[in-house]
DOMARTI-525960 format. One record per residue: x, y negated, z negated of N, C-alpha, C, CB in turn; residue in one letter. Coordinates in steps of 0.001 Angstrom, whole numbers, plus 500000, padded with zeros to 6 digits. Glycine has a CB too. Layout:
% residues N
XYZXYZXYZXYZA/...
This chain:
% residues 359
500851501200500000500000500000500000500880498758500000499041499990498769X/500613497858500910501424496642501022501220495735499816501082495886502310X/502272495072499409502169494121498304501321492930498737503575493652497842X/500544492370497809499746491201498179500635490015498512498782490831497053X/500175489169499415500931487975499748500935487009498572500354487301500996X/502033486289498412502061485225497425501113484127497890503508484676497219X/500283483671497005499273482654497343499898481268497143497970482820496457X/500070480533498236500693479210498190499626478146498423501832479089499247X/499288477441497354498270476387497421498965475068497727497452476292496084X/498626474479498854499226473216499282498246472087498994499605473252500797X/498621471219498065497790470062497710498231468857498525497878469753496187X/497277468187499162497627467040500005496537465984499937497852467482501465X/496821464851500551495868463739500534496104462861499325494424464255500537X/495122462829498439495258462056497206494615460692497286496699461899496861X/494609460015496152493893458742496045494816457531496167493153458682494730X/496081457741496477497010456615496555497045456022497960498413457055496138X/497794454930498093497958454291499400498789455132500358498598452933499236X/499377456223499871500175457120500705499387458359501148501424457550499951X/498077458288501072497193459402501447497487459920502851495733458967501360X/497577459022503816497753459441505211499097460113505444497616458246506138X/500132459619504785501453460231504916501406461666504405502522459414504146X/500715461874503292500588463205502710499881464173503652499839463128501392X/498876463698504360498128464557505291499015465023506445496900463810505843X/499928464176506871500869464555507927501892465543507371501581463303508511X/502423465253506191503397466134505559502839467549505420503803465584504185X/501609467664504910501007468973504660500868469787505943499643468806504003X/500484469145507027500297469860508291501596470522508731499792468903509384X/502700469831508580503975470371509053504541471421508110504979469253509230X/504299471284506819504733472313505874503956473604506120504542471834504413X/502650473505506305501834474689506563502228475360507873500355474318506591X/502550474563508875502950475125510169504273475867510069503055474022511218X/505146475405509171506483476006509058506528477199508119507469474973508588X/505598477290507158505627478370506177505397479727506854504566478130505086X/506054480739506355505985482090506911504643482724506556507156482964506390X/503787482947507558502452483493507304502490484963506942501571483295508509X/503628485614507151503779487005506739504125487123505257504850487684507577X/504519485991504625504878485995503209503811485357502321506188485275503016X/503071484409502895502179483603502065500736483638502552502664482175502027X/499834483667501584498436483315501861498356481804501654497398484115500915X/498201481058502720498265479603502663496882479022502408498851479037503963X/496780478202501367495495477627500965495633476112500910495026478194499585X/495254475397501966495330473930501939494134473323501204495402473373503370X/494435472549500175493411471858499394493655470357499521493433472312497889X/492714469665500144492828468219500298492115467478499181492271467787501640X/492731466427498703492094465558497718491714464271498434493041465277496486X/490406464034498542489898462861499255490226461589498476488371462977499481X/490090460468499138490415459190498497489503458874497317490333458070499511X/488318459544497259487428459348496104487695460375495005485961459430496544X/488720461220495186489101462188494172488481463565494325488754461662492857X/487618463760495313486985465059495529487999466065496078485790464923496494X/487959467290495566488833468368496031488105469169497102489267469289494851X/488768469381498235488133470026499385489059471094499962487769468980500470X/488554472320500061489318473394500700489151473281502206488858474797500194X/490266473139502923490211472927504363490033474276505059491495472205504870X/488760474685505196488447475994505787488858476075507249486959476285505661X/488804474966507945489188474951509355490666475282509506488880473582509987X/491498474677508675492933474958508728493222476396508325493702473995507821X/492497476911507324492690478301506893492370479258508031491812478620505665X/491268479003508756490889479858509885491927479789511007489508479450510422X/492439478597511256493466478434512290494721479213511939493806476953512482X/495130479144510693496312479872510248496090481380510347496670479482508809X/494890481835509973494587483270510017494588483796511445493233483548509364X/494188482956512386494126483364513799495450483190514516493061482575514521X/496444482664513818497742482437514441497782481206515327498128483630515242X/496834480310515150496774479111515982497676478000515485495367478612516054X/497676476892516204498515475741515855497682474687515152499184475144517111X/498222474182514080497550473125513336497767471779514016498055473079511885X/496855470824513790497101469466514294498253468821513543495834468597514165X/498728467695514035499832466991513374499421466355512049500383465924514293X/498118466257511827497615465645510596496408466423510111497250464154510818X/496414466842508849495267467538508277494237466537507773495710468469507139X/492979466924507845491907466107507286491571466608505883490649466137508199X/491248465678505005490735466080503693489238466323503877491024464976502571X/488935467520504365487558467892504687487393469382504454487196467515506155X/486149469817504247485870471232504063484950471464502887487155472002503872X/485102472607502242484230472997501140484690472359499835484191474522500999X/483785471674499145484131471067497868484391472157496835483010470119497388X/485473472006496087485864473005495091486235472311493790487046473867495602X/486124473072492693486582472579491402488090472810491298485824473280490230X/488837471894490711490292472034490669490789473354490101490862470931489873X/490262473790488960490756475020488356490488476221489258490110475235486987X/489287476283489830488949477389490728489816477352491987487458477336491108X/490076476152492487490890476023493702492323476477493450490879474569494205X/492842476158492274494215476508491954494357477996491659494701475693490769X/493526478509490797493668479899490363493002480880491319493084480068488980X/491880480486491918491191481369492838490572482560492122492142481846493907X/489871483399492881489250484602492344490222485754492567487854484886493018X/491166485905491646492310486774491901492446487842490833493587485958491980X/493082488946491215493431489943490218494824489634489672493373491373490818X/495221490388488690496460490082487980497706490261488842496569490948486758X/497583490983489951498760491238490786499077490092491738498559492500491579X/498159489152491869498361488045492801499109486910492117497015487543493351X/500148486429492760500934485311492237500562484052493014502471485599492338X/500284482985492290499984481695492905501083480699492576498614481165492431X/501520479969493580502426478832493400501776477633494075503867479123493997X/501807476502493416501235475273493966502358474403494519500421474501492884X/502146473914495719503089472994496350502418471631496462503545473518497757X/502666470724495502502054469388495569502763468535496628502115468685494178X/502011468058497588502548467160498610501807465833498540502427467787500032X/501578465385497329500802464180497064501758463040496770499814464392495887X/502023462218497758502958461114497578502309459989496778503444460590498938X/503077459365495921502602458173495232501835458479493957501738457375496147X/501140457455493401500389457623492157499348458728492258499714456323491778X/499054459344491112498071460428490989498483461645491809496684459945491433X/499778461892491866500254463043492609501741463258492417499941462884494073X/502489462167492557503942462228492419504388461682491071504617461452493548X/503431461262490264503751460517489046503565461309487761502913459294488980X/503395462621487861503246463447486665501822463806486324503844462759485517X/500839463172486963499442463459486623499032464856487083498516462411487250X/499292465175488350498995466520488861499870467553488156499213466587490396X/501114467210487917502033468130487255501533468474485850503445467522487187X/500991467478485140500432467737483817499242468676483880500023466438483158X/498389468492484877497241469377485058497702470811485323496355468880486214X/498729470970486171499226472299486495499892472955485292500204472224487654X/500531472158484441501080472703483202499963473257482324501875471623482441X/498859472528482217497727472990481415497110474252482004496670471892481307X/497110474354483328496584475549484002497572476714483935496254475231485465X/498785476468483456499883477454483387500139478105484743499563478540482346X/500212477275485775500455477746487137501824477249487602499330477262488105X/502653478107488195503930477636488749503706476609489855504749478819489291X/504560475602489901504441474589490944505820474116491367503591473403490461X/505897473664492594507152473204493180507448471787492701507091473258494728X/508703471561492352509146470198492107509282469825490648508218469269492746X/509500468534490436509782467989489115508603468138488178510168466537489220X/508904468183486878507877468275485860507260466927485540508443468882484615X/506511466894484448505739465706484084506641464497483840504900465986482842X/507624464658482969508479463522482614509246463005483817509454463914481511X/509919463892484523510739463462485660509879462839486752511531464646486228X/508713463414487014507825462860488041507409461440487684506580463746488216X/506989461246486436506567459909486002507738458939486021505954459966484595X/508889459405485583510079458559485507510525458095486883511213459304484823X/510627459027487817511107458664489154510074457839489921511457459922489948X/508789458033489608507756457233490264507834455778489827506366457799489961X/508164455560488555508273454197488026509702453710488252507893454142486499X/509899452951489317511251452537489700511962451760488592511193451690490955X/511205450993487806511834450214486738512390451131485659510829449226486126X/511601452097485201512069453005484165513197453892484686510914453864483649X/513100454305485945514167455124486527515486454356486541513793455566487957X/515429453075486844516646452258486866517251452143485459516338450851487432X/516393452039484459516880451929483080517604453213482673515706451638482107X/517013454363483003517631455643482653518916455856483451516648456804482905X/518898455516484738520098455665485567521229454789485047519789455314487030X/520900453575484621521920452679484059522531453287482808521316451298483737X/521689453878481957522174454512480731523102455681481044520997454992479879X/522830456351482185523648457495482598524911457072483338522834458424483476X/525104455767483511526309455266484160526297455368485667527478455987483645X/525114455432486255524986455537487708524887454126488288523737456399488108X/525770453743489214525780452372489736524541452052490566527020452147490575X/524057450818490441522871450354491172523058448901491575521585450518490313X/522204448421492486522224446983492771521503446235491653521563446677494150X/521711444924491625521127444112490557519616443959490773521809442720490495X/518895443861489685517434443825489794516841443212488523516860445256490033X/515595442769488648514817442382487474513407442928487635514799440828487286X/512719443014486526511361443556486491510367442442486155511255444711485456X/509208442477486805508120441555486446506891442376486106507812440547487606X/506361442195484877505169442909484427504006441932484337505415443599483058X/503008442175485147501855441282485206501133441272483854500886441712486339X/500849440082483366500164439951482089501102439925480897499197441065481925X/502367440212481127503346440213480038504430439166480289503981441612479881X/505030439194481466506072438229481804505458436947482358507055438832482820X/506205435865482279505709434550482675505682434415484207506584433439482054X/504488434334484811504421434217486269504916432871486784503006434438486733X/504971431866485926505376430527486352506880430380486505504876429509485372X/507635431319485936509091431198485970509769432319486752509629431173484567X/509013433348487159509638434528487735510355434227489047508604435599487956X/509779433359489891510395433062491184511737432364490982509459432187492048X/511742431322490158512985430590489910514019431469489225512711429351489061X/513565432300488289514491433180487579515134434194488527513764433910486445X/514322434780489402514843435791490329515880435185491270513696436420491141X/515578434005491797516513433358492722517796432960492003515866432121493369X/517640432465490764518805432039489991519716433218489650518359431339488709X/519133434357489288519923435502488838520414436380489986519108436336487884X/519617436468491059519911437439492112520225436819493463518764438366492264X/519899435536493635520124434894494929519053435260495942521486435271495469X/519263434839497181518353435128498288519148435752499433517615433835498764X/518501436560500276517117437030500188516958438094499109516658437584501536X/515679438469498853515369439443497823514363440460498347514830438748496567X/514438441671497826513436442694498125512470442800496960514103444066498410X/511204442924497282510153443013496264509367444299496490509206441763496311X/509189445084495417508550446396495522507559446609494375509612447513495524X/506425447262494648505619447777493540506433448863492834504231448339494046X/506416448889491521507251449858490806506793451288491041507245449560489318X/505484451499491164504948452854491242504311453132492587503938453082490142X/505117453177493623504624453505494958505824453919495791503857452295495616X/505572454529496948506650454967497811506309454729499265506956456429497578X/507069455396500164506875455280501612506968453841502095505534455860502005X/507647452992501326507840451574501659506535450784501692508530451452502997X/505467451320501125504195450591501055504350449425500084503024451534500612X/503942448230500513503966447056499650505326446420499475503445447414498334X/506344446887500206507693446323500079507891445226501111508772447422500247X/508436444120500673508734443016501585510100442427501262507643441926501501X/510627441688502249511888440984502069511591439494502066512921441357503186X/511966438830500998511687437401500839512952436586501080511121437107499433X/512826435571501948513983434763502311514012433403501612514008434562503799X/512903433009500994512855431741500273511828431852499150512506430560501233X/511682430769498378510806430801497202509355431060497577510908429492496437X/508902430451498671507515430648499092507251432106499462507184429737500280X/508161432688500228508001434096500607508072435000499379509080434505501630X/508933434663498431509055435471497230507755435460496440510206434969496363X/507141434312496326505868434200495613504795435069496281505408432725495563X/504726435024497609503752435830498350504080437318498242503715435404499827X/505352437643498242505764439039498146505376439643496807507265439161498355X/505525438857495751505123439327494424503618439562494381505540438314493335X/502852438640494963501391438803495013501006440071495777500734437571495671X/501712440340496878501420441552497648501725442798496823502231441570498957X/502856442831496169503217443999495362502221444219494231504627443836494790X/501687443132493685500724443239492592499376443803493049500518441881491957X/499147443894494346497951444563494847498008446063494588497780444297496338X/499227446602494429499413448041494289499792448475492875500464448501495244X/500319447558492072500808447935490752500918446679489901502179448669490845X/500950446862488580501120445702487700502569445542487240500205445827486485X/503458446363487785504894446212487538505583446051488889505480447443486742X/506401445013489010507059444693490274508569444678490066506567443326490830X/509276445272491033510736445255491015511219444211492017511324446667491348X/512131443352491590512760442364492468514256442683492496512487440876491975X/514778442964493689516163443409493832516959442476494716516212444813494395X/518249442407494425519145441677495305519201442364496669520556441575494685X/519452441596497702519675442161499027521169442448499168519169441192500158X/521498443645499618522901444015499775523206444277501243523242445256498922X/524395443913501659524868444257503002525543445612502890525855443161503587X/524806446646503268525285447999503008524639448983503967525001448405501558X/525233450145504054524658451235504837523647451980503965525771452205505361X/522562452442504596521544453204503874521783454694504115520101452789504322X/522046455407503044522408456821503135521531457614502175523921457038502816X/521063458783502641520202459627501823520794461032501708518779459685502416X/520549461658500562521031463016500307519857463836499776522237463021499291X/519684465040500308518657465954499814519263466840498737518064466812500968X/518513467017497646518990467842496536517993468972496297519184466988495242X/518511470145495974517700471349495824518230472125494629517723472224497124X/517339472546493726517791473350492597517056473006491323519270473173492390X/517431473679490239516890473395488918518019472947488004516165474634488333X/518643473880487315519724473497486395521070473347487090519846474519485292X/521213473903488297522469473785489047522158473265490446523220475160489119X/521835471972490578521385471435491865522461471430492935520879470046491680X/522045471639494170522923471568495331522557470332496141522817472857496199X/523563469694496695523344468497497512523649468795498970524214467324497013X/522811468287499853522997468466501293524085467551501822521691468207502037X/524374467686503104525183466664503762524401465358503714525535467067505242X/525073464212503678524351462940503688523893462565505098525231461831503113X/522821461784505163522349461249506433522206459743506328521010461894506841X/522471459052507417522383457587507421521167457136508214523666456961508010X/520529456079507729519384455475508413519820454165509048518199455243507430X/519569454041510338519793452772511045518425452214511358520661452958512363X/517916451261510553516543450790510707516296450168512070516214449790509627X/515058450321512543514659449717513805514168448304513625513595450542514464X/513936447890512365513517446520512058514445445976510974512011446466511596X/514040444904510327514947444247509373515317445170508213514304442967508828X/514395446048507823514715447083506847513832448292507129514516446568505380X/514112449396506465513450450674506732512057450658506111514287451866506175X/511082450088506851509747449890506302508797451013506720509191448542506748X/507518450869506333506505451903506609506348452138508106505150451505506000X/506323451069508897506168451206510342507329452012510928506085449820511012X/508519451708510454509720452403510920509644453892510602510976451791510284X/509134454215509419509120455604508959508045456436509645508915455649507464X/506831455858509796505699456706510149504915456280511391504779456759509009X/505188455099511925504392454618513054505230454538514323503790453246512737X/506226453658514329507006453452515550508114454485515715507603452064515552X/508628454996514586509750455929514658510993455299515258509362457138515462X/511111453972515126512208453250515773513548453438515058511876451775515843X/513507453859513797514760454052513069515537455228513649514487454278511568X/516843455113513586517719456202514023518271456908512792518880455671514928X/518149458234512762518687459029511668519980459697512137517649460092511182X/521073459394511481522372459953511845522730461035510826523477458838511900X/522711462291511280522947463432510396523991464347511034521620464211510117X/525102464597510339525514463989509066525995462561509263526617464819508408X/525972461797508195526460460419508252527952460406508572526187459683506916X/528364459415509349529771459280509747530540458641508595529915458425511058X/530998459476507693531719459022506505532974459867506317530816459098505244X/534023459301505737535197460107505414534824461240504449536305459222504802X/535556462333504524535248463509503701535220463166502214536271464616503957X/536145462332501773536204461975500354534960461193499939537470461153500058X/534517460282500789533338459465500498532074460326500527533218458302501510X/532036461281501459530910462211501520530823463024500237531041463143502735X/531958463494499759531987464248498512531499463422497334533385464749498240X/531852462137497326531430461248496239529912461128496190532062459858496405X/529280460916497336527846460682497324527076461964497028527398460097498654X/527592463108497471526924464373497141526987464639495640527564465544497915X/528138464351495039528278464536493596527378463567492840529741464344493167X/527305462319493318526477461312492658524994461645492807526769459918493232X/524602462225493939523210462637494136522824463707493130522992463153495568X/523697464696492948523415465758491982523374465201490554524474466876492090X/524268464257490250524269463619488929522974462862488681525461462669488795X/522522462138489687521276461375489565520099462319489345521040460509490824X/520057463406490100519015464431489992518951464958488562519279465593490985X/520111465269488000520169465817486641519825464765485599521555466390486358X/520338463546485765520083462478484789518604462160484673520847461220485171X/517880462238485784516452461934485791515605463186485598516069461248487093X/516250464289485222515600465553484861514732466119485978514757465358483628X/515212466001487202514468466534488342514560468056488359515002465945489668X/513688468661489135513699470111489345513157470387490734512858470862488254X/513621471483491323513121471885492635513731471073493751511625471762492682X/513201469896493957513648469090495090513618467608494758512783469366496314X/514433466868495463514384465405495432515238464887496574514878464836494054X/514872463733497086515726463018498032516267461810497294514946462599499345X/517590461685497293518238460621496535518801459613497533519367461188495596X/518363458362497406518688457316498373519728456356497805517422456549498777X/520708456018498654521813455158498224522036454024499217523102455976498061X/522709452990498723523351451985499565524862452214499447522942450506499137X/525560451966500547527021452104500508527656450794500931527503453265501425X/528311450137499984529047448902500233530516449250500465528888447898499043X/530872449467501707532268449787502026533141448569501692532424450193503542X/534198448788500957535076447688500580534534446848499452535329446821501753X/533359447216498917532764446473497816532578447362496600531430445874498237X/531316447481496163531037448286494971530933449774495265529763447819494327X/530998450145496552530868451560496881529425452017496847531689452397495932X/529155453163496213527819453752496196526930453097495143527909455253495941X/525712452749495556524708452165494676523420452972494827524472450648495004X/522918453505493736521662454255493790520509453320494123521399454979492454X/519687453706495091518476452962495411517298453562494650518206452971496939X/516945454814494955515859455453494228515908456957494436514501454892494673X/515107457680493623514994459133493708513538459478493986515498459825492396X/513309460242495039511952460636495432511745462110495128511700460351496937X/510827462423494215510637463803493787509725464599494719510075463825492396X/508926463922495550508154464610496592508467463902497909506589464602496279X/509615464212498486510012463549499734509144464001500897511486463828500046X/509090463184501932508307463525503106508842464752503827508269462359504048X/507928465502504444508296466663505251507782466520506682507748467948504618X/507540465298507116507086465084508485508263465301509444506484463651508655X/507987465402510761509093465577511711510127464455511642508548465668513117X/509715463274511163510648462150511083511342462065509730509921460854511360X/511071463016508840511553462914507464512970463443507299510626463662506539X/513697462793506436515093463148506193515253464472505451515766462052505413X/514405464748504473514657465879503580514842467200504333513518466015502594X/513887467644505144514119468907505864515232468816506899512849469346506545X/515404467641507509516464467480508504517850467619507861516336466112509199X/517994467084506674519283467168505980519616468618505624519267466300504705X/518603469369505194518878470768504849519127471605506097517713471361504049X/518445471273507176518706471987508418520152471777508857517737471527509521X/520622470528508727522015470224509081523000470869508121522237468719509104X/522511471242506931523363471894505933523268473415506022522981471430504527X/522521473914507029522447475356507244521235476040506672523626475981506685X/520234475279506207519019475861505632517825475461506492518817475400504152X/517203476437507145516092476150508051514846475720507278515778477379508914X/513902475142507996512649474664507387511920475805506669511728474041508466X/511653476949507306510977478048506587511771478548505387510723479207507533X/513089478638505522513916479086504399513910478064503264515355479343504865X/513820476797503604513731475752502592512459475923501765513763474358503248X/511344476204502426510085476433501711510225477635500779508919476655502710X/510856478712501272511069479899500445511892479567499204511763480997501257X/512955478774499374513795478397498245513001477595497216515002477590498726X/512162476696497691511365475873496780510384476722495981510610474797497559X/509782477707496637508855478607495937509602479417494887508145479551496936X/510769479940495238511579480705494288511982479858493089512825481255494975X/512384478623493341512757477715492252511567477426491345513315476405492815X/510378477290491937509170477055491142508888478231490215507964476808492058X/509011479441490733508781480634489921509840480760488823508781481891490807X/511090480488489160512167480553488174511940479555487045513519480291488841X/511574478333487397511344477286486406510165477643485510511098475939487095X/509111478192486127507919478580485362508250479688484369506794479039486308X/509012480702484819509378481805483923510239481305482757510132482904484704X/511149480400483074512015479865482002511212479121480970513083478940482578X/510285478265481420509488477467480488508474478315479732508772476355481233X/507953479360480390506972480231479728507607481044478613506323481168480742X/508950481163478642509640481942477621509861481207476310510945482387478147X/509565479921476264509766479170475034508736479596473962509662477650475316X/509160479634472745508285480062471659507223479002471349509110480364470406X/506037479458471022504967478559470556504697478756469062503670478800471364X/505539479556468430505404479814466985506382478935466213505655481320466659X/506137478817464929507088478076464079507303478835462774506572476628463789X/
């Protein structure tokens, strides 16, 4: 009798501004996963929070057909616990692959729910997910760990003085400046401000997405990313460089025009490549990541060297995304990458389940 397939529940969509990116990511992950190893269960979370089992995608996968480039959050409405655990016997193993970018998915909320359900899941746990999602807190922890970064200040709506923030930022950091919502990704809500008026508008835009705003100095540097894979002994991929198609690597560049050029591996001296791979693994460990993360850097040649930009615990898996491309260039294919992530999820779950609950 054949062993039952491992049940891989792919969560996508979500209620954040990165909903559409997640729908594209999920389609490509499902297309790449080995159907001989996994029972693939795509569960979409609509923008109103409803959970929907995508029966159309399940039928397409069962028939050996090709999925569209973007999944819809449509299908049969399901309860979260039933969708995750399913109607299963004890021999069936379920692993959840959260592909929910941004708040209410990448920030520890879904991870906390999965911990309560005692279900193995891919990626960082509650603390690391929340920490890396909040760029301000991540910067504080990275600074404590001695990881170099560019200069920055934080603005908290309702707490910090809105009448002085523009002058303070320009005085401390100079111009131009980058302004970001602290808890968002995919370059949503990020702008580059060249003067006080633009900075004021940029802060207002960021406040549409979050009540914490990061204001960073602009650096003349190369943008380099490293993919990291592992739990307690993380491995770093070859680095890749981004050559933006516009003034900076924005949402349009990433997901609409595709104008950015990805150079993999990055054209760097061997010693410098070794430095950034080591720093990526250090950053991964310092922020308590698990499973996967894409670690983004700036490189100031002849200046400060490597500067951590941010750590993404649920990196994109679209055809234009760096994370799978970096691992492919490092000798790990897309399907094998998915297998490694599932194995890491099971390993992490077994380790955590072994902790005592007695005193």
